[in-house]
C-alpha positions as CSV (number, residue, x, y, z in Angstrom):
1,X,42.5,114.4,88.1
2,X,41.3,111.5,90.2
3,X,40.7,113.7,93.6
4,X,42.4,112.5,96.8
5,X,45.4,110.4,94.8
6,X,47.2,113.0,92.7
7,X,47.1,117.3,92.3
8,X,48.3,116.9,88.4
9,X,46.3,117.4,85.4
10,X,46.0,114.7,83.0
11,X,47.6,116.4,79.6
12,X,44.3,115.2,78.0
13,X,42.2,117.6,79.9
14,X,44.1,120.8,79.3
15,X,42.3,123.5,77.3
16,X,44.5,125.2,74.3
17,X,45.2,127.9,76.5
18,X,46.9,125.8,79.2
19,X,48.7,123.9,76.7
20,X,50.2,127.3,75.3
21,X,51.1,128.4,78.9
22,X,52.5,125.1,79.7
23,X,54.8,125.2,76.2
24,X,55.5,129.0,77.6
25,X,56.8,128.1,81.2
26,X,58.5,125.3,79.7
27,X,60.7,127.5,77.3
28,X,61.6,130.1,80.0
29,X,62.5,127.0,82.2
30,X,64.8,125.5,79.7
31,X,66.5,129.1,78.6
32,X,67.2,128.9,82.5
33,X,69.0,125.6,82.3
34,X,70.8,126.4,79.5
35,X,72.1,130.0,81.4
36,X,73.4,127.6,83.9
37,X,75.3,125.2,81.7
38,X,77.1,127.9,79.9
39,X,78.0,130.0,83.4
40,X,79.1,126.4,84.8
41,X,81.3,125.8,81.8
42,X,82.7,129.8,81.4
43,X,86.3,129.5,82.9
44,X,87.3,126.5,81.3
45,X,85.2,125.5,78.4
46,X,84.6,128.8,76.5
47,X,83.2,127.2,73.3
48,X,80.8,125.2,75.2
49,X,79.8,128.2,77.3
50,X,78.7,130.3,73.9
51,X,76.8,127.4,72.5
52,X,74.8,126.8,75.7
53,X,74.2,130.7,75.6
54,X,73.1,130.7,72.2
55,X,70.4,127.7,73.0
56,X,69.3,130.0,75.7
57,X,68.8,132.7,73.2
58,X,66.8,130.5,71.2
59,X,64.6,129.3,74.1
60,X,64.0,132.6,74.8
61,X,62.8,133.3,71.2
62,X,60.7,130.9,70.9
63,X,59.1,131.5,74.3
64,X,58.2,135.3,73.0
65,X,56.6,133.9,70.1
66,X,55.0,131.6,72.2
67,X,54.0,134.9,74.1
68,X,52.7,136.7,71.4
69,X,50.3,133.6,69.8
70,X,49.0,133.3,73.6
71,X,48.2,137.5,73.5
72,X,46.5,136.9,70.3
73,X,44.3,134.5,70.9
74,X,43.7,134.2,74.6
75,X,45.1,138.0,76.0
76,X,47.8,139.4,78.2
77,X,46.8,136.7,81.2
78,X,49.5,133.5,81.4
79,X,47.9,130.5,83.4
80,X,50.5,129.3,85.9
81,X,50.6,125.7,84.7
82,X,54.7,123.9,84.8
83,X,55.6,120.5,83.9
84,X,55.4,119.1,87.6
85,X,51.7,120.0,87.2
86,X,51.0,117.6,84.4
87,X,51.2,113.8,84.9
88,X,52.9,111.9,82.0
89,X,54.8,115.3,80.8
90,X,58.4,115.3,80.3
91,X,60.6,116.5,83.7
92,X,63.9,118.5,84.0
93,X,66.5,117.5,86.7
94,X,67.3,119.9,89.4
95,X,70.3,122.0,87.9
96,X,72.3,121.2,91.4
97,X,72.2,117.5,90.3
98,X,74.1,118.9,87.1
99,X,76.7,121.2,89.1
100,X,79.7,118.6,88.7
101,X,78.7,116.6,85.6
102,X,81.5,116.5,83.2
103,X,81.5,118.4,80.1
104,X,80.4,114.9,77.9
105,X,77.4,114.3,80.0
106,X,76.2,118.0,80.0
107,X,76.2,118.1,76.3
108,X,74.2,114.6,76.4
109,X,71.7,116.4,78.9
110,X,71.0,119.1,76.6
111,X,70.6,116.4,73.6
112,X,68.0,114.6,75.5
113,X,66.2,117.9,76.7
114,X,65.5,118.2,73.3
115,X,65.0,115.3,72.2
116,X,62.7,114.9,74.9
117,X,60.5,117.7,74.3
118,X,60.1,117.2,70.6
119,X,58.9,113.3,70.8
120,X,56.7,114.8,73.9
121,X,54.7,117.0,71.5
122,X,55.0,114.8,68.8
123,X,53.0,111.8,70.6
124,X,50.5,114.4,72.6
125,X,49.9,116.2,68.5
126,X,49.0,112.0,67.7
127,X,47.1,111.8,70.1
128,X,44.0,114.3,69.9
129,X,41.6,114.7,67.9
130,X,40.9,118.7,68.1
131,X,42.1,120.1,64.9
132,X,43.2,123.3,66.4
133,X,45.1,121.3,69.5
134,X,47.0,119.0,67.1
135,X,48.2,122.6,64.9
136,X,49.5,123.6,68.3
137,X,51.0,120.5,69.5
138,X,52.4,119.9,65.8
139,X,54.3,123.6,65.9
140,X,55.5,123.1,69.3
141,X,57.1,119.7,68.0
142,X,58.3,121.5,65.0
143,X,60.0,124.0,67.6
144,X,61.4,121.6,69.3
145,X,63.3,120.0,66.3
146,X,64.7,123.4,65.1
147,X,66.1,123.4,68.5
148,X,68.1,120.6,67.5
149,X,69.3,121.8,64.1
150,X,69.9,124.8,66.1
151,X,72.2,123.2,68.4
152,X,74.4,121.9,65.8
153,X,74.5,125.1,63.7
154,X,75.7,126.7,67.2
155,X,78.3,123.7,67.9
156,X,79.7,124.2,64.2
157,X,80.2,127.8,64.8
158,X,81.6,128.1,68.1
159,X,83.1,124.4,68.8
160,X,85.7,124.3,65.6
161,X,87.4,121.0,65.8
162,X,90.3,122.0,67.9
163,X,88.8,123.8,70.1
164,X,86.0,120.7,70.9
165,X,88.9,118.6,70.7
166,X,91.1,120.6,73.4
167,X,87.9,120.9,75.7
168,X,87.3,117.2,75.4
169,X,91.2,116.6,76.4
170,X,90.8,119.0,79.6
171,X,87.5,117.0,80.4
172,X,89.2,113.6,80.2
173,X,91.8,115.0,82.6
174,X,89.7,116.6,85.1
175,X,87.9,112.8,85.2
176,X,91.0,111.3,85.7
177,X,92.5,113.6,88.4
178,X,89.1,113.7,90.0
179,X,87.8,110.1,90.1
180,X,90.9,107.8,88.7
181,X,94.3,108.9,90.0
182,X,92.2,108.4,93.3
183,X,90.5,105.4,93.1
184,X,93.9,103.7,91.5
185,X,95.5,104.8,94.1
186,X,93.1,103.6,96.8
187,X,93.0,100.3,94.7
188,X,96.3,100.0,94.9
189,X,96.4,100.3,98.6
190,X,93.8,97.9,99.6
191,X,94.7,95.1,96.8
192,X,98.1,95.3,98.0
193,X,98.6,96.5,101.6
194,X,95.8,94.2,102.7
195,X,97.7,91.1,101.5
196,X,100.0,91.2,104.2
197,X,97.4,90.9,107.3
198,X,94.8,88.8,105.2
199,X,97.5,86.0,104.4
200,X,99.4,86.2,107.4
201,X,96.3,85.3,109.4
202,X,95.4,82.7,107.2
203,X,98.6,80.7,107.2
204,X,98.8,81.2,110.8
205,X,95.3,80.0,112.2
206,X,94.3,78.5,109.0
207,X,90.5,79.6,110.5
208,X,88.6,81.1,107.1
209,X,86.1,83.2,109.8
210,X,89.0,85.0,111.8
211,X,90.8,85.2,108.8
212,X,87.6,87.4,107.3
213,X,87.2,89.4,110.0
214,X,90.9,90.1,110.0
215,X,90.2,91.2,106.3
216,X,87.3,93.1,106.8
217,X,88.6,95.0,109.4
218,X,92.0,95.8,107.8
219,X,89.7,96.5,104.2
220,X,87.5,99.1,106.0
221,X,89.9,100.7,108.2
222,X,92.2,101.4,105.3
223,X,89.7,102.8,103.2
224,X,88.2,105.2,106.2
225,X,91.9,106.0,106.4
226,X,93.0,106.6,102.6
227,X,89.1,108.6,101.9
228,X,89.9,110.9,104.8
229,X,93.6,111.3,104.1
230,X,92.9,112.2,99.9
231,X,90.0,114.7,101.1
232,X,92.0,116.3,103.4
233,X,95.6,117.1,101.9
234,X,94.2,118.7,99.0
235,X,91.2,121.0,98.9
236,X,91.5,121.4,94.7
237,X,91.9,124.7,94.7
238,X,95.7,125.2,93.3
239,X,96.2,121.8,92.2
240,X,92.7,121.9,90.2
241,X,92.4,118.3,90.9
242,X,88.7,118.5,91.8
243,X,86.2,118.2,95.1
244,X,88.3,117.0,97.7
245,X,85.0,114.8,98.6
246,X,84.8,113.0,94.9
247,X,88.6,112.1,95.5
248,X,88.1,110.8,99.3
249,X,84.8,108.9,98.4
250,X,86.7,107.0,95.1
251,X,89.7,106.4,97.2
252,X,88.2,105.8,100.3
253,X,85.5,103.0,98.4
254,X,88.4,101.3,95.7
255,X,90.7,101.1,98.8
256,X,87.8,98.8,101.0
257,X,87.0,97.4,97.9
258,X,90.7,95.8,96.9
259,X,90.6,94.4,100.3
260,X,87.5,92.6,100.8
261,X,88.2,91.2,97.0
262,X,90.4,88.9,98.8
263,X,88.8,88.7,102.2
264,X,85.5,87.6,101.0
265,X,86.8,84.1,100.0
266,X,87.3,83.1,103.7
267,X,83.4,83.1,104.2
268,X,83.9,79.6,102.7
269,X,84.5,77.2,105.6
270,X,87.1,75.1,103.7
271,X,90.5,76.8,104.4
272,X,92.3,75.9,101.6
273,X,89.3,76.1,98.7
274,X,88.8,79.8,100.4
275,X,92.7,80.5,100.3
276,X,92.8,79.3,96.4
277,X,90.0,81.3,95.6
278,X,91.5,84.4,97.2
279,X,94.9,84.1,95.6
280,X,92.8,83.8,92.0
281,X,90.9,87.2,93.0
282,X,94.5,88.8,93.9
283,X,95.5,88.0,90.5
284,X,92.8,89.3,89.1
285,X,92.9,92.5,91.0
286,X,96.3,93.2,90.1
287,X,95.9,93.1,86.9
288,X,92.9,94.9,86.9
289,X,95.5,98.1,88.3
290,X,97.7,97.1,85.6
291,X,95.0,97.6,82.7
292,X,93.3,100.8,84.6
293,X,97.1,102.1,84.7
294,X,97.9,101.7,81.0
295,X,93.9,102.8,80.0
296,X,93.9,105.7,81.9
297,X,97.5,106.6,83.1
298,X,99.0,105.7,79.8
299,X,101.5,103.3,81.6
300,X,103.1,100.8,79.3
301,X,101.2,97.4,80.1
302,X,103.8,95.4,80.7
303,X,105.7,98.2,82.7
304,X,102.7,98.8,84.9
305,X,102.0,94.8,85.2
306,X,105.7,94.3,86.2
307,X,105.4,96.8,88.8
308,X,101.9,95.6,90.5
309,X,102.5,91.9,90.0
310,X,106.0,92.2,91.4
311,X,104.8,94.6,94.6
312,X,102.1,92.3,95.0
313,X,103.7,89.1,94.9
314,X,106.5,90.3,97.7
315,X,104.1,91.5,100.3
316,X,102.1,88.3,99.4
317,X,105.1,86.1,100.3
318,X,105.9,88.4,103.0
319,X,102.5,87.7,104.1
320,X,102.5,83.5,103.9
321,X,106.4,83.5,105.5
322,X,105.3,85.7,108.4
323,X,101.9,83.8,108.9
324,X,103.2,80.3,108.0
325,X,106.4,80.9,111.0
């Protein structure tokens, strides 16, 4: 430890008792995290919740074995030392940061937790020359590897192929309802509805700076309007569409990006160069919308392309005719 620069201990400075205490507190924290995951998933994903309940019970078992070992070697008083007290020790994300993560991400986070712990203890065991400490760290690494194997066994027990497929489908549906659907609606609104004012201004003034200002104002205004509308009109409780603020964020940001995409080219001083690039951007935006509809909403690509491109072409024509007239 370097006085005045950090209050964290180096792992190499820890005694065997402190290493054992660190392992005990780490196992306790991980058990709490797994129980939080289980509680978070229990309502919609009962199979995955059962897996995390089992993983928490495994952590409790390992913690009790470590406590018994500490009592045998050092007595009943366990030093208070946690991950955040040790420089270089693997960290865990606060539970509230994972409260709204999708199921696949939570599974990956749990796998990463076990893998990080296993790798850390393995590296630590290889770096020490003390035989007793090396054996202790090796035992901890083996215990963490056992956790990974046990997690696989629990998944096979509680997550049969049909259950896992059903949970994955429900998780994908929730992702589409919360993020994709409002984001797609915003992108369509931003890309199509701003075509008329932007190109009307462009052809009416042939002033690129004025066109950019109108486009930026229309895009930002539409983004704010769409975001608040999406967040306010449905709290997600009855519809099951998820957090209104997430949906509002997705809709608002994508609306603004959809409009700004063909407004930004008008930062180029030459009018026809800017207009040509803006038209190319519009073409790319409309085909991206068609691809998203086909990829996530299962709309046939040709039908989606026809709807989007036709609608965009009509709005563009209206703006050009109004501006040119």
